PATI-745500 format. One record per residue (C-alpha): residue number from 1; residue in one letter; chain; x, z, y. Coordinates in steps of 0.25 Angstrom, whole numbers, always signed. Example, Ala and Ser with C-alpha at 12.3 -4.5 7.8 and 13.67 -1.06 7.14 Angstrom:
% residues 2
@n->1 res->a chain->A xx->+49 zz->+31 yy->-18
@n->2 res->s chain->A xx->+55 zz->+29 yy->-4
% end
This chain:
% residues 182
@n->1 res->m chain->A xx->+53 zz->+916 yy->-107
@n->2 res->k chain->A xx->+65 zz->+921 yy->-115
@n->3 res->q chain->A xx->+69 zz->+908 yy->-122
@n->4 res->d chain->A xx->+74 zz->+895 yy->-117
@n->5 res->f chain->A xx->+64 zz->+883 yy->-116
@n->6 res->p chain->A xx->+70 zz->+874 yy->-126
@n->7 res->r chain->A xx->+68 zz->+884 yy->-137
@n->8 res->f chain->A xx->+54 zz->+887 yy->-131
@n->9 res->l chain->A xx->+51 zz->+872 yy->-131
@n->10 res->k chain->A xx->+55 zz->+871 yy->-146
@n->11 res->e chain->A xx->+46 zz->+883 yy->-150
@n->12 res->n chain->A xx->+34 zz->+877 yy->-142
@n->13 res->e chain->A xx->+36 zz->+862 yy->-144
@n->14 res->g chain->A xx->+25 zz->+862 yy->-154
@n->15 res->r chain->A xx->+15 zz->+867 yy->-144
@n->16 res->i chain->A xx->+17 zz->+854 yy->-136
@n->17 res->h chain->A xx->+16 zz->+845 yy->-148
@n->18 res->y chain->A xx->+3 zz->+852 yy->-152
@n->19 res->q chain->A xx->-3 zz->+851 yy->-138
@n->20 res->i chain->A xx->+0 zz->+836 yy->-138
@n->21 res->k chain->A xx->-6 zz->+833 yy->-151
@n->22 res->r chain->A xx->-18 zz->+842 yy->-148
@n->23 res->l chain->A xx->-20 zz->+833 yy->-136
@n->24 res->g chain->A xx->-19 zz->+820 yy->-144
@n->25 res->i chain->A xx->-7 zz->+815 yy->-137
@n->26 res->s chain->A xx->+2 zz->+805 yy->-145
@n->27 res->g chain->A xx->+10 zz->+793 yy->-144
@n->28 res->q chain->A xx->+17 zz->+789 yy->-131
@n->29 res->l chain->A xx->+12 zz->+801 yy->-123
@n->30 res->y chain->A xx->+17 zz->+811 yy->-133
@n->31 res->e chain->A xx->+31 zz->+812 yy->-127
@n->32 res->e chain->A xx->+25 zz->+814 yy->-113
@n->33 res->f chain->A xx->+15 zz->+825 yy->-117
@n->34 res->y chain->A xx->+26 zz->+832 yy->-125
@n->35 res->s chain->A xx->+35 zz->+832 yy->-112
@n->36 res->e chain->A xx->+23 zz->+837 yy->-104
@n->37 res->g chain->A xx->+22 zz->+848 yy->-115
@n->38 res->i chain->A xx->+36 zz->+852 yy->-114
@n->39 res->l chain->A xx->+34 zz->+853 yy->-99
@n->40 res->a chain->A xx->+22 zz->+862 yy->-101
@n->41 res->l chain->A xx->+29 zz->+870 yy->-111
@n->42 res->w chain->A xx->+41 zz->+872 yy->-101
@n->43 res->q chain->A xx->+31 zz->+876 yy->-90
@n->44 res->a chain->A xx->+24 zz->+886 yy->-99
@n->45 res->y chain->A xx->+38 zz->+892 yy->-103
@n->46 res->q chain->A xx->+41 zz->+894 yy->-88
@n->47 res->t chain->A xx->+28 zz->+900 yy->-84
@n->48 res->f chain->A xx->+23 zz->+908 yy->-96
@n->49 res->d chain->A xx->+20 zz->+923 yy->-93
@n->50 res->q chain->A xx->+20 zz->+932 yy->-106
@n->51 res->r chain->A xx->+11 zz->+942 yy->-99
@n->52 res->k chain->A xx->+0 zz->+931 yy->-99
@n->53 res->g chain->A xx->-2 zz->+927 yy->-113
@n->54 res->k chain->A xx->+4 zz->+921 yy->-125
@n->55 res->i chain->A xx->+15 zz->+910 yy->-123
@n->56 res->g chain->A xx->+9 zz->+900 yy->-134
@n->57 res->t chain->A xx->-5 zz->+900 yy->-127
@n->58 res->y chain->A xx->+2 zz->+897 yy->-114
@n->59 res->l chain->A xx->+11 zz->+886 yy->-119
@n->60 res->n chain->A xx->-1 zz->+879 yy->-126
@n->61 res->y chain->A xx->-9 zz->+880 yy->-114
@n->62 res->r chain->A xx->+2 zz->+875 yy->-104
@n->63 res->i chain->A xx->+6 zz->+863 yy->-114
@n->64 res->r chain->A xx->-9 zz->+859 yy->-117
@n->65 res->f chain->A xx->-14 zz->+859 yy->-103
@n->66 res->r chain->A xx->-1 zz->+852 yy->-98
@n->67 res->l chain->A xx->-3 zz->+841 yy->-108
@n->68 res->i chain->A xx->-18 zz->+840 yy->-105
@n->69 res->d chain->A xx->-14 zz->+838 yy->-90
@n->70 res->l chain->A xx->-5 zz->+827 yy->-94
@n->71 res->l chain->A xx->-15 zz->+820 yy->-103
@n->72 res->r chain->A xx->-25 zz->+821 yy->-92
@n->73 res->s chain->A xx->-15 zz->+815 yy->-82
@n->74 res->k chain->A xx->-12 zz->+803 yy->-92
@n->75 res->i chain->A xx->-27 zz->+800 yy->-94
@n->76 res->r chain->A xx->-29 zz->+800 yy->-79
@n->77 res->h chain->A xx->-17 zz->+791 yy->-77
@n->78 res->d chain->A xx->-22 zz->+782 yy->-88
@n->79 res->n chain->A xx->-36 zz->+781 yy->-82
@n->80 res->n chain->A xx->-30 zz->+778 yy->-68
@n->81 res->s chain->A xx->-21 zz->+768 yy->-74
@n->82 res->e chain->A xx->-32 zz->+761 yy->-81
@n->83 res->i chain->A xx->-41 zz->+760 yy->-68
@n->84 res->i chain->A xx->-29 zz->+755 yy->-61
@n->85 res->i chain->A xx->-26 zz->+744 yy->-72
@n->86 res->q chain->A xx->-41 zz->+740 yy->-72
@n->87 res->e chain->A xx->-41 zz->+739 yy->-57
@n->88 res->e chain->A xx->-28 zz->+730 yy->-57
@n->89 res->i chain->A xx->-34 zz->+721 yy->-68
@n->90 res->k chain->A xx->-47 zz->+720 yy->-60
@n->91 res->n chain->A xx->-38 zz->+716 yy->-48
@n->92 res->i chain->A xx->-29 zz->+706 yy->-56
@n->93 res->d chain->A xx->-40 zz->+700 yy->-65
@n->94 res->d chain->A xx->-54 zz->+701 yy->-59
@n->95 res->g chain->A xx->-60 zz->+693 yy->-71
@n->96 res->n chain->A xx->-58 zz->+680 yy->-63
@n->97 res->k chain->A xx->-52 zz->+672 yy->-74
@n->98 res->h chain->A xx->-56 zz->+661 yy->-84
@n->99 res->s chain->A xx->-54 zz->+666 yy->-98
@n->100 res->t chain->A xx->-48 zz->+653 yy->-104
@n->101 res->a chain->A xx->-39 zz->+650 yy->-92
@n->102 res->k chain->A xx->-34 zz->+664 yy->-91
@n->103 res->y chain->A xx->-31 zz->+661 yy->-76
@n->104 res->p chain->A xx->-38 zz->+669 yy->-66
@n->105 res->l chain->A xx->-48 zz->+662 yy->-57
@n->106 res->v chain->A xx->-43 zz->+662 yy->-43
@n->107 res->q chain->A xx->-52 zz->+672 yy->-35
@n->108 res->k chain->A xx->-59 zz->+665 yy->-23
@n->109 res->t chain->A xx->-54 zz->+675 yy->-13
@n->110 res->e chain->A xx->-40 zz->+672 yy->-17
@n->111 res->i chain->A xx->-40 zz->+657 yy->-12
@n->112 res->p chain->A xx->-40 zz->+655 yy->+3
@n->113 res->l chain->A xx->-51 zz->+645 yy->+7
@n->114 res->s chain->A xx->-40 zz->+638 yy->+15
@n->115 res->k chain->A xx->-33 zz->+633 yy->+3
@n->116 res->e chain->A xx->-38 zz->+619 yy->+4
@n->117 res->a chain->A xx->-28 zz->+614 yy->-7
@n->118 res->f chain->A xx->-33 zz->+624 yy->-17
@n->119 res->w chain->A xx->-48 zz->+621 yy->-15
@n->120 res->d chain->A xx->-45 zz->+606 yy->-15
@n->121 res->e chain->A xx->-38 zz->+608 yy->-28
@n->122 res->v chain->A xx->-50 zz->+615 yy->-34
@n->123 res->k chain->A xx->-59 zz->+605 yy->-28
@n->124 res->k chain->A xx->-52 zz->+594 yy->-35
@n->125 res->h chain->A xx->-55 zz->+599 yy->-49
@n->126 res->l chain->A xx->-70 zz->+601 yy->-46
@n->127 res->s chain->A xx->-82 zz->+592 yy->-45
@n->128 res->l chain->A xx->-90 zz->+592 yy->-32
@n->129 res->r chain->A xx->-100 zz->+603 yy->-36
@n->130 res->q chain->A xx->-90 zz->+612 yy->-43
@n->131 res->w chain->A xx->-82 zz->+611 yy->-30
@n->132 res->k chain->A xx->-95 zz->+615 yy->-22
@n->133 res->w chain->A xx->-96 zz->+627 yy->-31
@n->134 res->v chain->A xx->-82 zz->+631 yy->-28
@n->135 res->k chain->A xx->-83 zz->+629 yy->-13
@n->136 res->y chain->A xx->-97 zz->+636 yy->-12
@n->137 res->f chain->A xx->-95 zz->+647 yy->-23
@n->138 res->i chain->A xx->-80 zz->+651 yy->-22
@n->139 res->i chain->A xx->-76 zz->+647 yy->-8
@n->140 res->a chain->A xx->-89 zz->+649 yy->+0
@n->141 res->e chain->A xx->-94 zz->+661 yy->-10
@n->142 res->l chain->A xx->-108 zz->+656 yy->-10
@n->143 res->t chain->A xx->-118 zz->+660 yy->-21
@n->144 res->l chain->A xx->-122 zz->+650 yy->-32
@n->145 res->q chain->A xx->-136 zz->+650 yy->-25
@n->146 res->e chain->A xx->-130 zz->+647 yy->-12
@n->147 res->i chain->A xx->-122 zz->+635 yy->-17
@n->148 res->a chain->A xx->-135 zz->+630 yy->-24
@n->149 res->e chain->A xx->-142 zz->+630 yy->-11
@n->150 res->i chain->A xx->-131 zz->+623 yy->-4
@n->151 res->e chain->A xx->-130 zz->+612 yy->-14
@n->152 res->h chain->A xx->-145 zz->+611 yy->-17
@n->153 res->t chain->A xx->-143 zz->+614 yy->-32
@n->154 res->s chain->A xx->-146 zz->+625 yy->-42
@n->155 res->s chain->A xx->-137 zz->+638 yy->-43
@n->156 res->d chain->A xx->-136 zz->+634 yy->-58
@n->157 res->a chain->A xx->-129 zz->+621 yy->-54
@n->158 res->v chain->A xx->-120 zz->+628 yy->-45
@n->159 res->k chain->A xx->-116 zz->+638 yy->-56
@n->160 res->s chain->A xx->-113 zz->+625 yy->-65
@n->161 res->w chain->A xx->-104 zz->+620 yy->-54
@n->162 res->g chain->A xx->-97 zz->+633 yy->-54
@n->163 res->r chain->A xx->-95 zz->+634 yy->-69
@n->164 res->e chain->A xx->-89 zz->+620 yy->-69
@n->165 res->a chain->A xx->-80 zz->+623 yy->-57
@n->166 res->r chain->A xx->-75 zz->+635 yy->-64
@n->167 res->k chain->A xx->-73 zz->+628 yy->-77
@n->168 res->k chain->A xx->-64 zz->+617 yy->-70
@n->169 res->l chain->A xx->-56 zz->+627 yy->-62
@n->170 res->r chain->A xx->-53 zz->+635 yy->-74
@n->171 res->s chain->A xx->-44 zz->+624 yy->-80
@n->172 res->d chain->A xx->-30 zz->+629 yy->-82
@n->173 res->k chain->A xx->-25 zz->+617 yy->-75
@n->174 res->i chain->A xx->-33 zz->+619 yy->-63
@n->175 res->i chain->A xx->-30 zz->+634 yy->-62
@n->176 res->r chain->A xx->-15 zz->+631 yy->-63
@n->177 res->k chain->A xx->-16 zz->+621 yy->-52
@n->178 res->l chain->A xx->-25 zz->+630 yy->-43
@n->179 res->l chain->A xx->-16 zz->+642 yy->-45
@n->180 res->q chain->A xx->-4 zz->+634 yy->-41
@n->181 res->m chain->A xx->-11 zz->+630 yy->-28
@n->182 res->y chain->A xx->-15 zz->+644 yy->-25
% end
């Protein structure tokens, strides 16, 4: 090349803007893509061989495909970030919460069974049947049918005990008290 790069850039800057607009890039990404276009223009400036063809075609080719590579990279990064974010949300919030209290319910695997004081506090707030549901369903991990057989009742009755127990344990006052103990 016979001319210096700043002048070459000034003459061909429109090509960068054209390719960016053609790819539909705007807003916050425009500056990043513009910088990448300048870099592509610089590399094309350095590597162009006049014997192989016209410079305009070569510049458009280098700029466009460099911007497409950056766009693909951004899309891949965004997709990967979204997957990671969804995994973290799933790990943090496994859907185990009551909608009105906005407190997560404590996962049964997080409370060691040896925490007698915690379970005694839970038991204080429940009726005998509700406590049986907690003891069998949460602590012992039995099915509703197995609990019904042990207690000589129907599985609908056991479901009712569980509904009432969950309703009581979702109270803001009880949740705060249990979280303090935990």
